[in-house]
N, C-alpha and C positions, 0 to 999 in steps of 0.2 A: 498493406504489410500485416502478416501474422502477428500473435503474439504468442509470444513462448516463456515458461519460468523456470527456475532451478530455487532451490532452497541450498543455505548454508545451515549449520548448527554451532554455536561455539559453546560453551556452558550453558547449554538450556533454551540460549537463544536462538530463535528460526528466525533467519530471513529470507524472505522472500525476493528475489529478483526478478522482476517481468523485461521484457523485450518487444518494444513493439510500439501498438497501437491499443491503447484501450478505449473502445467505444462500445455503441449498445452491439455490436454482434460478435463484441472480445469480452464484455465487462461479467458476463456469467463464470468465463472459465476465472479469472479474477479472484471471484466472489468463493469460488468452491478452493483456492491457492491457500487465499488467507482464511476462511475459516477451517481448513483442515490442520492448517499453522497454532490458532486459537484455540482450536478444541483439543489437539494434540495434549501430549508431555510439556511444551514448551513451558519456559518462566516468563518471557516475554517474547514480543513480535516484532519486528523489522519489515516497512516493506520498503524496497529499493526501486526507486523511479528512475536511477541513472541512465539507464537505456530507453527509456520510455517517451516516444516521439511525438505523440500528440494523445490528450487525454479528454474527454465530456464529461459531461451530468454524470453519464452513465456510471463511467471510470471514479468520479470523482462521490457519486453513491454509492458506489463499491468499500471505498475509504471508510466513510463516516462510518458505513455496516461493522466493516471490523472493527473499529475503535469501541463503537458501542458494545460487539461483540464481546472484545478483550475486556472492557468496563463491567460486564457481569461477569467474568471469568476471574478478576482480581487480576489480570494482565497487563504489563505498560507495552504500547503500542506505538509507533512510530512512523511515520513516512522519511524517508532521506532520501538525497541525493537526486530531488527533482531538478530539472536543466530547462533554461530556454522555457518556450509556452508553457510548459509543463508548471513550471515554476511561476512563470506569470499569473496563471488561472486561478492555482491553489490559493493565492494573493488576492487576487482579481473577487474572489470568491464571497473569501473572507473565513476559509479553513486552516489558512496557512499556521495559525497558532494555534487551532484543534489538533494538528494532525502534526504536524512537523517538531522535530527532536529542538530545542530549546538551541542549540549551536547553528542551526540553520537550515536544517532537511535537507 
């Protein structure tokens, strides 16, 4: 399944919404989207994984690099709406608390 994106802006907060599978072959696309959101004029960045059906280690690496970049730019950064296997993977790998919003992401 291909990976597609859309962005939503609300009062300076940019939400990157991903749809599909994030793996080695699509992770660079997600990286570009996240970096553009962080480096742009956003005040905060959210990555919405609600429609992501698969995530591998390359995808987790992108999410962690996005967090690090946001920290360098002094911007809040959260991953939200992770479901099913994606949510389980984020928890199992120990990155859930580091990436996800306190209300559960």
